[in-house]
N, CA, C and O atoms as a printed pandas DataFrame, in Angstrom:
     atom_number atom_name residue_name chain_id  residue_number  x_coord  y_coord  z_coord
0              1         N          MET        A               1  -94.870 -144.163  110.483
1              2        CA          MET        A               1  -95.873 -143.594  111.351
2              3         C          MET        A               1  -97.168 -143.477  110.571
3              4         O          MET        A               1  -97.188 -142.880  109.495
4              5         N          ASN        A               2  -98.231 -144.026  111.084
5              6        CA          ASN        A               2  -99.538 -143.937  110.469
6              7         C          ASN        A               2 -100.443 -143.095  111.341
7              8         O          ASN        A               2 -100.573 -143.366  112.535
8              9         N          ALA        A               3 -101.063 -142.091  110.779
9             10        CA          ALA        A               3 -102.006 -141.276  111.540
10            11         C          ALA        A               3 -103.402 -141.605  111.048
11            12         O          ALA        A               3 -103.708 -141.432  109.869
12            13         N          VAL        A               4 -104.230 -142.070  111.931
13            14        CA          VAL        A               4 -105.606 -142.394  111.596
14            15         C          VAL        A               4 -106.503 -141.578  112.502
15            16         O          VAL        A               4 -106.460 -141.724  113.723
16            17         N          ALA        A               5 -107.315 -140.717  111.909
17            18        CA          ALA        A               5 -108.242 -139.882  112.659
18            19         C          ALA        A               5 -107.540 -139.138  113.787
19            20         O          ALA        A               5 -108.118 -138.947  114.857
20            21         N          GLY        A               6 -106.296 -138.716  113.556
21            22        CA          GLY        A               6 -105.589 -137.940  114.552
22            23         C          GLY        A               6 -104.921 -138.751  115.640
23            24         O          GLY        A               6 -104.114 -138.208  116.395
24            25         N          ILE        A               7 -105.224 -140.023  115.746
25            26        CA          ILE        A               7 -104.586 -140.855  116.758
26            27         C          ILE        A               7 -103.355 -141.474  116.135
27            28         O          ILE        A               7 -103.428 -142.053  115.051
28            29         N          TRP        A               8 -102.225 -141.355  116.811
29            30        CA          TRP        A               8 -100.965 -141.856  116.289
30            31         C          TRP        A               8 -100.872 -143.337  116.572
31            32         O          TRP        A               8 -100.985 -143.772  117.718
32            33         N          ASN        A               9 -100.663 -144.118  115.507
33            34        CA          ASN        A               9 -100.547 -145.564  115.641
34            35         C          ASN        A               9  -99.141 -145.988  115.276
35            36         O          ASN        A               9  -98.828 -146.177  114.101
36            37         N          GLY        A              10  -98.288 -146.138  116.286
37            38        CA          GLY        A              10  -96.922 -146.582  116.046
38            39         C          GLY        A              10  -96.899 -148.068  115.777
39            40         O          GLY        A              10  -97.904 -148.757  115.950
40            41         N          LEU        A              11  -95.760 -148.554  115.357
41            42        CA          LEU        A              11  -95.636 -149.977  115.096
42            43         C          LEU        A              11  -95.708 -150.786  116.379
43            44         O          LEU        A              11  -96.136 -151.940  116.376
44            45         N          ASP        A              12  -95.280 -150.162  117.486
45            46        CA          ASP        A              12  -95.352 -150.868  118.760
46            47         C          ASP        A              12  -96.691 -150.581  119.434
47            48         O          ASP        A              12  -97.342 -149.585  119.119
48            49         N          ASN        A              13  -97.093 -151.425  120.333
49            50        CA          ASN        A              13  -98.328 -151.199  121.075
50            51         C          ASN        A              13  -97.992 -150.400  122.317
51            52         O          ASN        A              13  -97.340 -150.905  123.231
52            53         N          ARG        A              14  -98.429 -149.171  122.351
53            54        CA          ARG        A              14  -98.116 -148.281  123.450
54            55         C          ARG        A              14  -99.049 -148.511  124.625
55            56         O          ARG        A              14 -100.214 -148.876  124.467
56            57         N          LYS        A              15  -98.497 -148.284  125.807
57            58        CA          LYS        A              15  -99.291 -148.364  127.024
58            59         C          LYS        A              15 -100.284 -147.203  127.055
59            60         O          LYS        A              15 -101.417 -147.361  127.509
60            61         N          PHE        A              16  -99.850 -146.030  126.566
61            62        CA          PHE        A              16 -100.690 -144.846  126.529
62            63         C          PHE        A              16 -100.868 -144.411  125.082
63            64         O          PHE        A              16  -99.883 -144.323  124.349
64            65         N          PRO        A              17 -102.092 -144.135  124.650
65            66        CA          PRO        A              17 -102.287 -143.698  123.263
66            67         C          PRO        A              17 -101.655 -142.327  123.031
67            68         O          PRO        A              17 -101.584 -141.495  123.935
68            69         N          ARG        A              18 -101.205 -142.117  121.814
69            70        CA          ARG        A              18 -100.656 -140.823  121.401
70            71         C          ARG        A              18 -101.627 -140.189  120.420
71            72         O          ARG        A              18 -102.278 -140.875  119.632
72            73         N          VAL        A              19 -101.711 -138.870  120.485
73            74        CA          VAL        A              19 -102.588 -138.113  119.604
74            75         C          VAL        A              19 -101.745 -137.077  118.878
75            76         O          VAL        A              19 -100.910 -136.411  119.491
76            77         N          THR        A              20 -101.961 -136.936  117.570
77            78        CA          THR        A              20 -101.279 -135.908  116.804
78            79         C          THR        A              20 -101.746 -134.558  117.327
79            80         O          THR        A              20 -102.922 -134.208  117.225
80            81         N          HIS        A              21 -100.808 -133.810  117.885
81            82        CA          HIS        A              21 -101.155 -132.517  118.488
82            83         C          HIS        A              21  -99.883 -131.697  118.631
83            84         O          HIS        A              21  -98.836 -132.226  119.002
84            85         N          SER        A              22  -99.975 -130.420  118.340
85            86        CA          SER        A              22  -98.832 -129.525  118.391
86            87         C          SER        A              22  -98.883 -128.672  119.658
87            88         O          SER        A              22  -99.846 -127.940  119.885
88            89         N          CYS        A              23  -97.843 -128.774  120.474
89            90        CA          CYS        A              23  -97.675 -127.954  121.679
90            91         C          CYS        A              23  -96.264 -127.384  121.667
91            92         O          CYS        A              23  -95.339 -128.006  121.144
92            93         N          LYS        A              24  -96.107 -126.212  122.240
93            94        CA          LYS        A              24  -94.768 -125.663  122.409
94            95         C          LYS        A              24  -94.089 -126.404  123.552
95            96         O          LYS        A              24  -94.709 -126.703  124.573
96            97         N          ILE        A              25  -92.813 -126.694  123.364
97            98        CA          ILE        A              25  -92.046 -127.390  124.386
98            99         C          ILE        A              25  -90.646 -126.808  124.444
99           100         O          ILE        A              25  -90.056 -126.480  123.414
100          101         N          SER        A              26  -90.117 -126.681  125.657
101          102        CA          SER        A              26  -88.736 -126.253  125.865
102          103         C          SER        A              26  -88.015 -127.388  126.581
103          104         O          SER        A              26  -88.521 -127.956  127.549
104          105         N          ILE        A              27  -86.827 -127.702  126.085
105          106        CA          ILE        A              27  -86.064 -128.827  126.614
106          107         C          ILE        A              27  -84.642 -128.349  126.916
107          108         O          ILE        A              27  -84.028 -127.653  126.107
108          109         N          SER        A              28  -84.129 -128.726  128.082
109          110        CA          SER        A              28  -82.725 -128.466  128.407
110          111         C          SER        A              28  -82.167 -129.689  129.123
111          112         O          SER        A              28  -82.909 -130.438  129.761
112          113         N          LYS        A              29  -80.851 -129.887  129.013
113          114        CA          LYS        A              29  -80.242 -131.043  129.687
114          115         C          LYS        A              29  -80.181 -130.828  131.185
115          116         O          LYS        A              29  -80.370 -131.772  131.953
116          117         N          LYS        A              30  -79.917 -129.594  131.619
117          118        CA          LYS        A              30  -79.905 -129.235  133.033
118          119         C          LYS        A              30  -80.442 -127.824  133.153
119          120         O          LYS        A              30  -80.399 -127.050  132.196
120          121         N          GLU        A              31  -80.950 -127.489  134.332
121          122        CA          GLU        A              31  -81.419 -126.125  134.534
122          123         C          GLU        A              31  -80.258 -125.168  134.337
123          124         O          GLU        A              31  -79.154 -125.411  134.823
124          125         N          GLY        A              32  -80.511 -124.073  133.619
125          126        CA          GLY        A              32  -79.475 -123.090  133.364
126          127         C          GLY        A              32  -78.699 -123.323  132.080
127          128         O          GLY        A              32  -77.953 -122.445  131.646
128          129         N          GLU        A              33  -78.859 -124.485  131.462
129          130        CA          GLU        A              33  -78.166 -124.763  130.193
130          131         C          GLU        A              33  -79.007 -124.266  129.028
131          132         O          GLU        A              33  -80.141 -123.818  129.201
132          133         N          ASP        A              34  -78.422 -124.357  127.832
133          134        CA          ASP        A              34  -79.141 -123.943  126.626
134          135         C          ASP        A              34  -80.473 -124.664  126.530
135          136         O          ASP        A              34  -80.585 -125.856  126.818
136          137         N          ILE        A              35  -81.463 -123.916  126.121
137          138        CA          ILE        A              35  -82.809 -124.471  125.969
138          139         C          ILE        A              35  -83.105 -124.656  124.496
139          140         O          ILE        A              35  -82.829 -123.773  123.685
140          141         N          VAL        A              36  -83.660 -125.794  124.153
141          142        CA          VAL        A              36  -84.115 -126.065  122.800
142          143         C          VAL        A              36  -85.625 -125.863  122.791
143          144         O          VAL        A              36  -86.354 -126.553  123.504
144          145         N          ASN        A              37  -86.089 -124.917  121.985
145          146        CA          ASN        A              37  -87.525 -124.715  121.832
146          147         C          ASN        A              37  -87.982 -125.542  120.645
147          148         O          ASN        A              37  -87.335 -125.559  119.598
148          149         N          ALA        A              38  -89.100 -126.226  120.819
149          150        CA          ALA        A              38  -89.564 -127.143  119.790
150          151         C          ALA        A              38  -91.084 -127.201  119.798
151          152         O          ALA        A              38  -91.757 -126.487  120.541
152          153         N          VAL        A              39  -91.596 -128.076  118.947
153          154        CA          VAL        A              39  -93.027 -128.323  118.846
154          155         C          VAL        A              39  -93.241 -129.825  118.858
155          156         O          VAL        A              39  -92.476 -130.575  118.252
156          157         N          THR        A              40  -94.273 -130.258  119.543
157          158        CA          THR        A              40  -94.575 -131.685  119.575
158          159         C          THR        A              40  -95.244 -132.108  118.276
159          160         O          THR        A              40  -95.974 -131.328  117.663
160          161         N          GLU        A              41  -94.995 -133.341  117.859
161          162        CA          GLU        A              41  -95.711 -133.944  116.728
162          163         C          GLU        A              41  -96.911 -134.717  117.249
163          164         O          GLU        A              41  -98.001 -134.663  116.680
164          165         N          ASN        A              42  -96.689 -135.437  118.343
165          166        CA          ASN        A              42  -97.780 -136.160  118.987
166          167         C          ASN        A              42  -97.519 -136.173  120.476
167          168         O          ASN        A              42  -96.399 -135.951  120.936
168          169         N          ILE        A              43  -98.585 -136.438  121.219
169          170        CA          ILE        A              43  -98.512 -136.342  122.663
170          171         C          ILE        A              43  -99.353 -137.440  123.294
171          172         O          ILE        A              43 -100.391 -137.828  122.759
172          173         N          GLY        A              44  -98.899 -137.930  124.420
173          174        CA          GLY        A              44  -99.625 -138.922  125.193
174          175         C          GLY        A              44  -99.357 -138.692  126.663
175          176         O          GLY        A              44  -98.515 -137.866  127.015
176          177         N          VAL        A              45 -100.045 -139.394  127.514
177          178        CA          VAL        A              45  -99.854 -139.233  128.950
178          179         C          VAL        A              45  -98.445 -139.663  129.359
179          180         O          VAL        A              45  -97.899 -139.147  130.334
180          181         N          GLY        A              46  -97.860 -140.598  128.625
181          182        CA          GLY        A              46  -96.536 -141.110  128.986
182          183         C          GLY        A              46  -95.375 -140.414  128.325
183          184         O          GLY        A              46  -94.230 -140.613  128.733
184          185         N          GLY        A              47  -95.637 -139.585  127.293
185          186        CA          GLY        A              47  -94.528 -138.917  126.624
186          187         C          GLY        A              47  -94.944 -138.233  125.341
187          188         O          GLY        A              47  -96.127 -138.140  125.013
188          189         N          ILE        A              48  -93.936 -137.755  124.621
189          190        CA          ILE        A              48  -94.184 -136.993  123.392
190          191         C          ILE        A              48  -93.160 -137.351  122.327
191          192         O          ILE        A              48  -92.116 -137.939  122.607
192          193         N          CYS        A              49  -93.487 -136.980  121.108
193          194        CA          CYS        A              49  -92.521 -136.936  120.020
194          195         C          CYS        A              49  -92.409 -135.470  119.651
195          196         O          CYS        A              49  -93.416 -134.804  119.408
196          197         N          ALA        A              50  -91.172 -134.963  119.608
197          198        CA          ALA        A              50  -90.951 -133.560  119.291
198          199         C          ALA        A              50  -89.949 -133.442  118.153
199          200         O          ALA        A              50  -89.098 -134.310  117.962
200          201         N          VAL        A              51  -90.064 -132.355  117.403
201          202        CA          VAL        A              51  -89.117 -132.041  116.333
202          203         C          VAL        A              51  -88.183 -130.969  116.877
203          204         O          VAL        A              51  -88.613 -129.866  117.215
204          205         N          LEU        A              52  -86.887 -131.311  116.959
205          206        CA          LEU        A              52  -85.886 -130.430  117.550
206          207         C          LEU        A              52  -84.921 -129.913  116.491
207          208         O          LEU        A              52  -84.689 -130.574  115.479
208          209         N          ASP        A              53  -84.359 -128.727  116.728
209          210        CA          ASP        A              53  -83.344 -128.174  115.838
210          211         C          ASP        A              53  -81.935 -128.612  116.232
211          212         O          ASP        A              53  -80.987 -128.417  115.471
212          213         N          LYS        A              54  -81.794 -129.202  117.419
213          214        CA          LYS        A              54  -80.492 -129.669  117.887
214          215         C          LYS        A              54  -80.572 -131.155  118.175
215          216         O          LYS        A              54  -81.631 -131.677  118.523
216          217         N          SER        A              55  -79.451 -131.824  118.029
217          218        CA          SER        A              55  -79.436 -133.263  118.288
218          219         C          SER        A              55  -79.453 -133.542  119.788
219          220         O          SER        A              55  -78.987 -132.740  120.597
220          221         N          VAL        A              56  -80.001 -134.691  120.128
221          222        CA          VAL        A              56  -79.992 -135.194  121.496
222          223         C          VAL        A              56  -79.535 -136.646  121.445
223          224         O          VAL        A              56  -79.628 -137.301  120.406
224          225         N          GLU        A              57  -79.057 -137.126  122.542
225          226        CA          GLU        A              57  -78.578 -138.496  122.620
226          227         C          GLU        A              57  -79.609 -139.370  123.311
227          228         O          GLU        A              57  -80.240 -138.956  124.283
228          229         N          VAL        A              58  -79.772 -140.583  122.802
229          230        CA          VAL        A              58  -80.661 -141.550  123.440
230          231         C          VAL        A              58  -80.174 -141.782  124.867
231          232         O          VAL        A              58  -78.973 -141.889  125.114
232          233         N          PHE        A              59  -81.097 -141.855  125.781
233          234        CA          PHE        A              59  -80.901 -142.043  127.221
234          235         C          PHE        A              59  -80.447 -140.786  127.947
235          236         O          PHE        A              59  -80.143 -140.848  129.139
236          237         N          ASP        A              60  -80.391 -139.625  127.249
237          238        CA          ASP        A              60  -80.161 -138.371  127.952
238          239         C          ASP        A              60  -81.373 -138.057  128.816
239          240         O          ASP        A              60  -82.509 -138.323  128.423
240          241         N          THR        A              61  -81.132 -137.495  129.982
241          242        CA          THR        A              61  -82.206 -136.989  130.838
242          243         C          THR        A              61  -82.310 -135.496  130.586
243          244         O          THR        A              61  -81.297 -134.798  130.532
244          245         N          VAL        A              62  -83.534 -135.003  130.431
245          246        CA          VAL        A              62  -83.757 -133.593  130.122
246          247         C          VAL        A              62  -84.811 -133.003  131.056
247          248         O          VAL        A              62  -85.580 -133.722  131.693
248          249         N          LYS        A              63  -84.822 -131.681  131.117
249          250        CA          LYS        A              63  -85.852 -130.920  131.818
250          251         C          LYS        A              63  -86.848 -130.454  130.762
251          252         O          LYS        A              63  -86.452 -130.001  129.688
252          253         N          ILE        A              64  -88.131 -130.563  131.063
253          254        CA          ILE        A              64  -89.178 -130.241  130.089
254          255         C          ILE        A              64  -90.114 -129.162  130.642
255          256         O          ILE        A              64  -90.503 -129.191  131.809
256          257         N          LEU        A              65  -90.463 -128.214  129.774
257          258        CA          LEU        A              65  -91.561 -127.274  129.990
258          259         C          LEU        A              65  -92.499 -127.464  128.810
259          260         O          LEU        A              65  -92.127 -127.172  127.673
260          261         N          LEU        A              66  -93.706 -127.946  129.061
261          262        CA          LEU        A              66  -94.665 -128.264  128.008
262          263         C          LEU        A              66  -95.893 -127.389  128.162
263          264         O          LEU        A              66  -96.579 -127.445  129.183
264          265         N          GLU        A              67  -96.175 -126.577  127.144
265          266        CA          GLU        A              67  -97.335 -125.688  127.166
266          267         C          GLU        A              67  -98.507 -126.374  126.479
267          268         O          GLU        A              67  -98.567 -126.429  125.251
268          269         N          ILE        A              68  -99.444 -126.900  127.276
269          270        CA          ILE        A              68 -100.602 -127.568  126.677
270          271         C          ILE        A              68 -101.799 -126.634  126.557
271          272         O          ILE        A              68 -102.750 -126.924  125.831
272          273         N          ASN        A              69 -101.751 -125.501  127.278
273          274        CA          ASN        A              69 -102.849 -124.555  127.251
274          275         C          ASN        A              69 -102.276 -123.185  127.607
275          276         O          ASN        A              69 -101.613 -123.037  128.633
276          277         N          GLU        A              70 -102.528 -122.189  126.767
277          278        CA          GLU        A              70 -101.974 -120.852  126.995
278          279         C          GLU        A              70 -102.481 -120.215  128.284
279          280         O          GLU        A              70 -101.824 -119.333  128.839
280          281         N          LYS        A              71 -103.647 -120.655  128.768
281          282        CA          LYS        A              71 -104.267 -120.049  129.947
282          283         C          LYS        A              71 -103.783 -120.684  131.255
283          284         O          LYS        A              71 -104.127 -120.207  132.336
284          285         N          GLU        A              72 -102.995 -121.748  131.165
285          286        CA          GLU        A              72 -102.517 -122.454  132.351
286          287         C          GLU        A              72 -100.998 -122.490  132.348
287          288         O          GLU        A              72 -100.366 -122.358  131.300
288          289         N          PRO        A              73 -100.410 -122.671  133.537
289          290        CA          PRO        A              73  -98.938 -122.774  133.570
290          291         C          PRO        A              73  -98.460 -124.019  132.828
291          292         O          PRO        A              73  -99.196 -124.999  132.714
292          293         N          PRO        A              74  -97.230 -123.979  132.324
293          294        CA          PRO        A              74  -96.712 -125.148  131.599
294          295         C          PRO        A              74  -96.498 -126.329  132.544
295          296         O          PRO        A              74  -96.331 -126.162  133.752
296          297         N          ILE        A              75  -96.509 -127.511  131.965
297          298        CA          ILE        A              75  -96.175 -128.715  132.710
298          299         C          ILE        A              75  -94.659 -128.771  132.814
299          300         O          ILE        A              75  -93.953 -128.622  131.817
300          301         N          LYS        A              76  -94.162 -128.986  134.032
301          302        CA          LYS        A              76  -92.727 -129.091  134.277
302          303         C          LYS        A              76  -92.446 -130.499  134.773
303          304         O          LYS        A              76  -93.053 -130.968  135.735
304          305         N          CYS        A              77  -91.519 -131.163  134.101
305          306        CA          CYS        A              77  -91.121 -132.504  134.534
306          307         C          CYS        A              77  -89.782 -132.854  133.911
307          308         O          CYS        A              77  -89.232 -132.095  133.113
308          309         N          ASP        A              78  -89.274 -133.999  134.282
309          310        CA          ASP        A              78  -88.081 -134.532  133.647
310          311         C          ASP        A              78  -88.512 -135.389  132.470
311          312         O          ASP        A              78  -89.676 -135.772  132.357
312          313         N          GLY        A              79  -87.571 -135.680  131.605
313          314        CA          GLY        A              79  -87.847 -136.556  130.475
314          315         C          GLY        A              79  -86.648 -137.422  130.178
315          316         O          GLY        A              79  -85.516 -137.078  130.521
316          317         N          LEU        A              80  -86.898 -138.541  129.543
317          318        CA          LEU        A              80  -85.837 -139.445  129.108
318          319         C          LEU        A              80  -85.945 -139.587  127.596
319          320         O          LEU        A              80  -86.993 -139.978  127.082
320          321         N          ILE        A              81  -84.861 -139.271  126.875
321          322        CA          ILE        A              81  -84.839 -139.449  125.424
322          323         C          ILE        A              81  -84.780 -140.953  125.162
323          324         O          ILE        A              81  -83.790 -141.604  125.496
324          325         N          VAL        A              82  -85.839 -141.505  124.564
325          326        CA          VAL        A              82  -85.873 -142.946  124.327
326          327         C          VAL        A              82  -85.520 -143.301  122.880
327          328         O          VAL        A              82  -85.151 -144.441  122.599
328          329         N          TRP        A              83  -85.627 -142.348  121.970
329          330        CA          TRP        A              83  -85.159 -142.542  120.604
330          331         C          TRP        A              83  -84.961 -141.176  119.960
331          332         O          TRP        A              83  -85.577 -140.193  120.371
332          333         N          ALA        A              84  -84.102 -141.121  118.954
333          334        CA          ALA        A              84  -83.854 -139.883  118.214
334          335         C          ALA        A              84  -83.460 -140.240  116.784
335          336         O          ALA        A              84  -82.694 -141.176  116.554
336          337         N          VAL        A              85  -83.993 -139.482  115.826
337          338        CA          VAL        A              85  -83.733 -139.722  114.410
338          339         C          VAL        A              85  -83.402 -138.394  113.737
339          340         O          VAL        A              85  -84.162 -137.431  113.841
340          341         N          LYS        A              86  -82.270 -138.349  113.051
341          342        CA          LYS        A              86  -81.852 -137.172  112.294
342          343         C          LYS        A              86  -82.517 -137.223  110.926
343          344         O          LYS        A              86  -82.552 -138.273  110.284
344          345         N          ARG        A              87  -83.052 -136.071  110.477
345          346        CA          ARG        A              87  -83.640 -136.026  109.135
346          347         C          ARG        A              87  -83.365 -134.669  108.501
347          348         O          ARG        A              87  -83.224 -133.655  109.185
348          349         N          GLN        A              88  -83.294 -134.682  107.184
349          350        CA          GLN        A              88  -83.052 -133.472  106.414
350          351         C          GLN        A              88  -84.299 -132.606  106.463
351          352         O          GLN        A              88  -85.413 -133.117  106.343
352          353         N          LYS        A              89  -84.124 -131.273  106.641
353          354        CA          LYS        A              89  -85.265 -130.361  106.745
354          355         C          LYS        A              89  -86.059 -130.254  105.447
355          356         O          LYS        A              89  -87.274 -130.063  105.488
356          357         N          GLY        A              90  -85.419 -130.370  104.332
357          358        CA          GLY        A              90  -86.091 -130.282  103.044
358          359         C          GLY        A              90  -85.299 -131.049  102.008
359          360         O          GLY        A              90  -84.146 -131.407  102.250
360          361         N          VAL        A              91  -85.895 -131.306  100.865
361          362        CA          VAL        A              91  -85.251 -132.106   99.826
362          363         C          VAL        A              91  -83.921 -131.488   99.398
363          364         O          VAL        A              91  -82.929 -132.203   99.246
364          365         N          ALA        A              92  -83.889 -130.177   99.202
365          366        CA          ALA        A              92  -82.671 -129.528   98.713
366          367         C          ALA        A              92  -81.914 -128.810   99.832
367          368         O          ALA        A              92  -81.038 -127.990   99.558
368          369         N          SER        A              93  -82.240 -129.106  101.059
369          370        CA          SER        A              93  -81.636 -128.398  102.185
370          371         C          SER        A              93  -80.413 -129.135  102.733
371          372         O          SER        A              93  -80.318 -130.361  102.677
372          373         N          SER        A              94  -79.482 -128.340  103.264
373          374        CA          SER        A              94  -78.338 -128.939  103.958
374          375         C          SER        A              94  -78.545 -128.862  105.471
375          376         O          SER        A              94  -77.649 -129.198  106.245
376          377         N          LEU        A              95  -79.732 -128.419  105.884
377          378        CA          LEU        A              95  -80.063 -128.313  107.301
378          379         C          LEU        A              95  -80.767 -129.580  107.777
379          380         O          LEU        A              95  -81.431 -130.270  107.004
380          381         N          TYR        A              96  -80.605 -129.868  109.067
381          382        CA          TYR        A              96  -81.214 -131.070  109.635
382          383         C          TYR        A              96  -82.069 -130.719  110.844
383          384         O          TYR        A              96  -81.868 -129.692  111.492
384          385         N          GLU        A              97  -83.018 -131.585  111.130
385          386        CA          GLU        A              97  -83.797 -131.521  112.351
386          387         C          GLU        A              97  -83.845 -132.922  112.931
387          388         O          GLU        A              97  -83.448 -133.888  112.280
388          389         N          TYR        A              98  -84.326 -133.025  114.138
389          390        CA          TYR        A              98  -84.248 -134.291  114.851
390          391         C          TYR        A              98  -85.601 -134.617  115.476
391          392         O          TYR        A              98  -86.137 -133.835  116.261
392          393         N          ASP        A              99  -86.145 -135.772  115.123
393          394        CA          ASP        A              99  -87.332 -136.282  115.801
394          395         C          ASP        A              99  -86.844 -136.976  117.059
395          396         O          ASP        A              99  -85.884 -137.746  117.017
396          397         N          ALA        A             100  -87.498 -136.708  118.173
397          398        CA          ALA        A             100  -87.087 -137.336  119.422
398          399         C          ALA        A             100  -88.309 -137.818  120.186
399          400         O          ALA        A             100  -89.289 -137.089  120.343
400          401         N          GLY        A             101  -88.240 -139.042  120.654
401          402        CA          GLY        A             101  -89.266 -139.591  121.532
402          403         C          GLY        A             101  -88.815 -139.387  122.962
403          404         O          GLY        A             101  -87.733 -139.823  123.354
404          405         N          ILE        A             102  -89.656 -138.718  123.738
405          406        CA          ILE        A             102  -89.289 -138.373  125.107
406          407         C          ILE        A             102  -90.344 -138.926  126.068
407          408         O          ILE        A             102  -91.530 -138.616  125.961
408          409         N          GLU        A             103  -89.886 -139.743  126.996
409          410        CA          GLU        A             103  -90.761 -140.317  128.016
410          411         C          GLU        A             103  -90.770 -139.382  129.225
411          412         O          GLU        A             103  -89.715 -138.940  129.678
412          413         N          PHE        A             104  -91.971 -139.080  129.751
413          414        CA          PHE        A             104  -92.072 -138.237  130.926
414          415         C          PHE        A             104  -91.581 -138.982  132.157
415          416         O          PHE        A             104  -91.876 -140.162  132.346
416          417         N          LYS        A             105  -90.828 -138.277  132.990
417          418        CA          LYS        A             105  -90.344 -138.798  134.266
418          419         C          LYS        A             105  -90.626 -137.743  135.339
419          420         O          LYS        A             105  -90.584 -136.543  135.068
420          421         N          ASN        A             106  -90.909 -138.195  136.535
421          422        CA          ASN        A             106  -91.129 -137.289  137.673
422          423         C          ASN        A             106  -92.191 -136.236  137.371
423          424         O          ASN        A             106  -92.029 -135.066  137.716
424          425         N          ILE        A             107  -93.270 -136.655  136.729
425          426        CA          ILE        A             107  -94.376 -135.740  136.439
426          427         C          ILE        A             107  -95.363 -135.807  137.607
427          428         O          ILE        A             107  -95.667 -136.893  138.101
428          429         N          SER        A             108  -95.854 -134.669  138.040
429          430        CA          SER        A             108  -96.778 -134.640  139.171
430          431         C          SER        A             108  -98.106 -135.282  138.785
431          432         O          SER        A             108  -98.458 -135.339  137.607
432          433         N          SER        A             109  -98.824 -135.754  139.763
433          434        CA          SER        A             109 -100.137 -136.360  139.501
434          435         C          SER        A             109 -101.111 -135.324  138.940
435          436         O          SER        A             109 -101.983 -135.662  138.139
436          437         N          ILE        A             110 -100.966 -134.075  139.354
437          438        CA          ILE        A             110 -101.833 -133.004  138.833
438          439         C          ILE        A             110 -101.555 -132.789  137.350
439          440         O          ILE        A             110 -102.487 -132.700  136.550
440          441         N          ASP        A             111 -100.276 -132.703  136.977
441          442        CA          ASP        A             111  -99.928 -132.504  135.567
442          443         C          ASP        A             111 -100.281 -133.722  134.725
443          444         O          ASP        A             111 -100.694 -133.578  133.575
444          445         N          SER        A             112 -100.125 -134.911  135.278
445          446        CA          SER        A             112 -100.507 -136.128  134.570
446          447         C          SER        A             112 -102.010 -136.130  134.305
447          448         O          SER        A             112 -102.452 -136.535  133.230
448          449         N          ALA        A             113 -102.791 -135.681  135.279
449          450        CA          ALA        A             113 -104.245 -135.596  135.106
450          451         C          ALA        A             113 -104.607 -134.550  134.051
451          452         O          ALA        A             113 -105.537 -134.758  133.272
452          453         N          ARG        A             114 -103.884 -133.430  134.019
453          454        CA          ARG        A             114 -104.114 -132.407  132.989
454          455         C          ARG        A             114 -103.856 -132.975  131.599
455          456         O          ARG        A             114 -104.623 -132.728  130.669
456          457         N          LEU        A             115 -102.775 -133.736  131.462
457          458        CA          LEU        A             115 -102.461 -134.367  130.173
458          459         C          LEU        A             115 -103.530 -135.369  129.783
459          460         O          LEU        A             115 -103.969 -135.403  128.634
460          461         N          SER        A             116 -103.943 -136.174  130.727
461          462        CA          SER        A             116 -104.964 -137.190  130.464
462          463         C          SER        A             116 -106.253 -136.546  129.973
463          464         O          SER        A             116 -106.875 -137.032  129.028
464          465         N          LYS        A             117 -106.651 -135.460  130.612
465          466        CA          LYS        A             117 -107.866 -134.737  130.218
466          467         C          LYS        A             117 -107.737 -134.196  128.788
467          468         O          LYS        A             117 -108.676 -134.282  127.997
468          469         N          LEU        A             118 -106.553 -133.633  128.465
469          470        CA          LEU        A             118 -106.314 -133.129  127.110
470          471         C          LEU        A             118 -106.387 -134.250  126.086
471          472         O          LEU        A             118 -107.022 -134.095  125.043
472          473         N          ILE        A             119 -105.741 -135.385  126.372
473          474        CA          ILE        A             119 -105.719 -136.516  125.435
474          475         C          ILE        A             119 -107.133 -137.020  125.182
475          476         O          ILE        A             119 -107.517 -137.259  124.037
476          477         N          GLU        A             120 -107.906 -137.183  126.251
477          478        CA          GLU        A             120 -109.292 -137.654  126.108
478          479         C          GLU        A             120 -110.088 -136.699  125.230
479          480         O          GLU        A             120 -110.849 -137.137  124.366
480          481         N          LYS        A             121 -109.920 -135.395  125.444
481          482        CA          LYS        A             121 -110.635 -134.386  124.645
482          483         C          LYS        A             121 -110.232 -134.466  123.178
483          484         O          LYS        A             121 -111.087 -134.403  122.295
484          485         N          LEU        A             122 -108.927 -134.604  122.912
485          486        CA          LEU        A             122 -108.443 -134.670  121.538
486          487         C          LEU        A             122 -108.940 -135.932  120.836
487          488         O          LEU        A             122 -109.306 -135.882  119.662
488          489         N          ILE        A             123 -108.954 -137.054  121.540
489          490        CA          ILE        A             123 -109.439 -138.305  120.956
490          491         C          ILE        A             123 -110.913 -138.202  120.609
491          492         O          ILE        A             123 -111.336 -138.676  119.554
492          493         N          LYS        A             124 -111.699 -137.589  121.479
493          494        CA          LYS        A             124 -113.142 -137.416  121.227
494          495         C          LYS        A             124 -113.406 -136.532  120.024
495          496         O          LYS        A             124 -114.393 -136.716  119.311
496          497         N          ASN        A             125 -112.506 -135.554  119.797
497          498        CA          ASN        A             125 -112.696 -134.615  118.688
498          499         C          ASN        A             125 -112.146 -135.124  117.353
499          500         O          ASN        A             125 -112.246 -134.434  116.338
500          501         N          CYS        A             126 -111.572 -136.319  117.350
501          502        CA          CYS        A             126 -111.012 -136.874  116.095
502          503         C          CYS        A             126 -112.109 -137.304  115.153
503          504         O          CYS        A             126 -111.827 -137.790  114.058
């Protein structure tokens, strides 16, 4: 992963640009199940990369609550785990965390527009 001026440049050419930005996110497999609270590493209109304390499986469908602004309600949508990587939390640690790429699904046009506005603002401020 290469970060240049805050814009995330993955090895693949993304349809939507990603920006290095930290947001609180809650993820669950189904409503009423255990919720994983996490933080995003980068964010784009089409999805996010988040660091999770629990493992997830590729192609799992999840429920997402994404807080992009404390003054507004969180974005609620479905997500699809498109990749997941287990990594050690620290050099001498026996604990692990999981990077997960999550594609947004069933996101409202209003929430998509809110994300787009945030991304544009973050890119301009890089």
